[in-house]
C-alpha positions in Angstrom: 0.0 0.0 0.0 1.5 3.3 -1.1 -1.1 6.0 -1.0 -4.2 6.6 1.2 -6.9 9.1 0.5 -9.0 10.5 3.4 -11.9 12.8 2.6 -12.4 15.4 5.4 -15.3 17.8 6.0 -14.0 18.8 9.5 -16.8 17.0 11.3 -16.3 14.7 14.2 -17.1 11.7 12.0 -14.4 12.5 9.4 -12.0 13.2 12.3 -12.6 9.6 13.5 -11.8 8.4 9.9 -8.6 10.5 9.9 -7.4 8.7 13.1 -7.8 5.4 11.3 -6.1 6.8 8.1 -3.1 8.0 10.1 -2.9 4.6 12.0 -2.8 2.7 8.7 -0.3 5.1 7.1 2.0 4.7 10.1 2.1 0.9 9.9 2.2 0.7 6.1 4.7 3.5 5.6 2.3 5.1 3.2 1.5 8.6 2.0 -1.7 10.1 3.3 -3.6 12.8 1.5 -6.4 14.7 3.3 -9.0 15.7 0.8 -11.6 18.5 1.1 -14.1 18.9 -1.7 -16.0 22.1 -2.5 -19.1 21.9 -4.6 -19.3 24.4 -7.5 -22.3 26.7 -7.0 -25.0 27.0 -9.6 -25.2 30.6 -11.1 -27.5 32.2 -13.6 -26.1 35.7 -14.1 -22.7 37.3 -14.3 -23.4 39.1 -11.0 -24.2 36.0 -9.1 -21.2 34.3 -10.8 -18.9 37.0 -9.3 -20.4 36.6 -5.9 -20.1 32.8 -6.1 -16.5 33.0 -7.3 -15.6 35.2 -4.3 -17.3 32.9 -1.9 -15.7 29.9 -3.4 -12.3 31.5 -3.2 -12.9 32.3 0.5 -14.0 28.7 1.2 -10.9 27.4 -0.6 -8.6 29.5 1.5 -10.4 28.6 4.7 -10.3 24.8 3.9 -6.6 25.0 3.0 -5.8 26.7 6.3 -7.7 24.0 8.2 -6.1 21.2 6.3 -2.6 22.7 6.7 -3.2 22.8 10.4 -4.2 19.2 10.5 -1.0 18.2 8.6 1.1 20.3 11.0 -0.6 18.5 13.9 0.3 15.1 12.3 3.9 16.3 12.0 3.9 17.3 15.7 2.1 14.4 17.1 3.0 11.5 14.8 6.2 12.6 13.1 4.7 12.8 9.6 7.0 14.0 6.9 9.8 13.3 9.3 10.8 10.2 11.4 7.2 9.0 11.8 7.4 6.5 8.9 4.8 8.2 6.8 4.2 11.3 4.8 1.1 13.5 4.4 -0.3 16.4 2.4 -3.7 17.9 1.6 -5.8 18.6 -1.5 -8.7 21.1 -2.0 -10.8 20.3 -5.0 -13.9 21.8 -6.7 -16.2 19.1 -7.9 -18.3 16.2 -6.6 -16.6 14.0 -4.1 -17.4 10.9 -6.1 -15.8 12.3 -9.2 -12.7 13.4 -7.5 -12.3 10.1 -5.6 -12.7 8.1 -8.8 -10.2 10.3 -10.6 -7.6 10.2 -7.8 -7.9 6.4 -7.4 -7.8 5.8 -11.1 -5.0 8.2 -12.0 -3.4 9.4 -8.8 -2.3 6.1 -7.5 -4.4 6.0 -4.3 -5.1 2.4 -3.4 -7.2 2.9 -0.2 -9.9 5.4 0.8 -10.7 5.9 4.5 -13.8 7.9 5.2 -16.4 8.4 7.9 -20.0 7.1 7.6 -23.1 7.1 9.8 -26.3 5.1 9.9 -29.8 6.2 9.0 -31.1 7.5 12.4 -28.9 10.6 12.6 -28.9 14.3 11.8 -29.1 15.5 8.2 -25.4 16.4 8.2 -24.5 12.9 9.3 -26.9 11.4 6.7 -25.1 13.4 4.0 -21.7 12.0 5.2 -23.2 8.5 5.1 -24.6 9.0 1.6 -21.2 10.2 0.4 -19.6 7.1 1.6 -22.0 4.8 -0.3 -21.6 6.9 -3.4 -17.8 6.7 -3.3 -17.9 3.0 -2.7 -20.2 2.7 -5.7 -17.8 4.6 -8.1 -14.2 3.6 -7.1 -12.4 0.4 -7.8 -10.1 0.4 -4.8 -11.0 -0.8 -1.2 -12.9 1.7 1.0 -12.7 1.6 4.7 -15.8 3.2 6.2 -15.5 4.4 9.8 -18.6 5.0 11.9 -18.7 7.9 14.3 -18.9 5.5 17.2 -15.8 3.5 16.2 -13.2 2.8 19.0 -9.6 3.6 18.7 -8.0 2.2 15.6 -7.0 -1.4 15.7 -6.4 -4.2 13.2 -5.6 -7.1 15.5 -8.5 -9.1 14.2 -10.2 -8.8 10.8 -13.5 -10.7 10.2 -14.0 -11.5 6.6 -17.5 -12.5 5.4 -17.3 -15.2 2.8 -19.9 -16.9 0.5 -17.5 -19.4 -1.1 -17.2 -17.4 -4.4 -14.2 -17.1 -6.7 -14.2 -13.5 -5.8 -13.4 -14.3 -2.2 -9.9 -15.4 -3.2 -9.0 -12.0 -4.7 -10.7 -10.1 -1.9 -8.9 -12.1 0.7 -5.6 -11.3 -1.0 -6.2 -7.7 -0.4 -7.3 -8.3 3.2 -4.1 -10.3 3.8 -2.0 -7.5 2.4 -3.6 -5.0 4.7 -3.5 -7.3 7.6 0.2 -8.0 7.1 1.1 -4.4 8.2 -0.5 -5.2 11.6 0.1 -9.0 12.1 -3.7 -9.3 12.0 -5.6 -12.5 12.8 -8.1 -13.1 9.9 -11.3 -15.0 10.7 -13.1 -16.1 7.6 -16.8 -16.6 8.3 -19.6 -18.1 6.3 -23.2 -17.7 7.6 -25.8 -20.4 6.8 -29.5 -20.1 7.7 -29.7 -23.5 9.3 -27.5 -26.5 10.1 -29.2 -28.3 7.3 -27.9 -25.7 4.9 -24.3 -26.3 5.9 -22.3 -27.4 2.9 -19.6 -29.4 4.6 -17.9 -30.6 1.4 -17.8 -27.1 -0.1 -16.6 -25.7 3.2 -13.8 -28.2 3.5 -12.7 -27.5 -0.1 -12.9 -23.8 0.4 -10.8 -23.9 3.6 -8.3 -26.2 1.9 -7.9 -23.7 -1.0 -7.4 -20.9 1.5 -4.7 -22.8 3.3 -2.9 -23.4 0.0 -3.2 -19.8 -1.0 -2.2 -18.3 2.3 0.1 -20.9 4.0 1.8 -18.6 6.5 -1.1 -16.3 7.3 -2.8 -16.4 10.8 -6.2 -17.3 9.4 -9.1 -19.4 10.7 -12.4 -20.5 9.0 -15.8 -21.5 10.3 -19.5 -21.6 9.4 -22.0 -20.1 11.7 -25.7 -20.5 11.8 -28.1 -17.5 11.7 -31.3 -16.8 9.7 -30.0 -13.3 9.0 -26.6 -13.0 7.5 -25.9 -9.5 8.7 -27.0 -10.3 12.2 -24.9 -13.5 12.3 -21.8 -11.6 11.2 -22.3 -8.8 13.7 -22.9 -11.3 16.6 -19.7 -13.2 15.6 -17.8 -9.9 15.3 -18.7 -8.9 18.8 -18.1 -12.4 20.3 -14.8 -12.8 18.6 -13.5 -9.4 19.4 -13.3 -8.2 15.8 -11.9 -4.8 15.0 -12.6 -4.6 11.3 -15.3 -6.3 9.2 -14.3 -7.0 5.6 -16.8 -7.8 2.8 -17.1 -7.9 -0.9 -19.4 -5.6 -2.8 -20.3 -7.1 -6.2 -22.8 -4.9 -7.9 -23.5 -1.2 -8.3 -26.7 0.4 -7.2 -26.3 1.2 -3.5 -28.9 3.9 -3.4 -31.3 2.4 -6.0 -32.8 -0.5 -4.1 -32.8 0.2 -0.4 -35.4 -2.5 0.3 -33.6 -5.2 -1.6 -30.1 -4.4 -0.5 -27.1 -6.7 -0.6 -25.3 -7.5 2.6 -22.6 -5.0 1.9 -25.2 -2.3 1.4 -27.1 -3.1 4.6 -23.9 -3.2 6.7 -22.7 0.1 5.3 -26.0 1.8 6.1 -26.1 0.3 9.6 -22.7 1.8 10.2 -21.9 0.1 13.5 -18.4 -1.3 12.9 -15.4 -0.3 10.8 -16.2 -1.8 7.4 -13.7 -2.6 4.7 -15.5 -2.9 1.4 -13.7 -4.7 -1.3 -14.8 -4.9 -4.9 -15.6 -8.2 -6.5 -13.1 -8.9 -9.2 -12.4 -12.4 -10.4 -8.8 -13.5 -10.5 -7.5 -13.8 -14.1 
């Protein structure tokens, strides 16, 4: 991992995400960029265009000052850009967050996005933060780590990976193992079945054998758990096992288009209760 992008809107929620971004950058020896996005105003006359331009310029200067202060604080507290093992800078852009995130990850070499998210029963400001998270996940191809406002201090001692025995799991787990290697993480691979009768023992045994062959020296375990609701089963296991990050594959676009027929990744992102690492389903070539 070389470059991490952390969108910042100066809220408490994005501050929590920044803590995680710094923690990862420290352990990975990565470069961290703080990103603040300003939305271009809609204008209909030359007079309003002038006012909008002046306002935008003021907002850019204000954002740059705040971001610069955050970077200085990282240098003072964590040794960024010095002997702290990682570097940092900041970006102020004028566009939609989704467009900028997609551009930076596709062309700027950023291979992880860390951003705050919230659930549905929060203030309008927090809902907008949450919506931005889903929109970014929908557009970019790199992993996105979404951090809820209630997240504890950063930790990657145990990562819980939700599996469904797909070919995509192998590729996603490769990414999880790479991230976990910076922290010596224990990785628990978990598959949820609705009932004991639904347990596919032969498939499970073959899947675990494949994982052991693919990741021979990785601290990894595997098990099936029984619960009628996959998201509930995962969250219960996460708490019981002392998980610190939940990792899951997101396979299809359309986060905001079918709220009542959501995939597991969508539901967990909206519930926003644990740090959630969302990986994109890409089959190994």
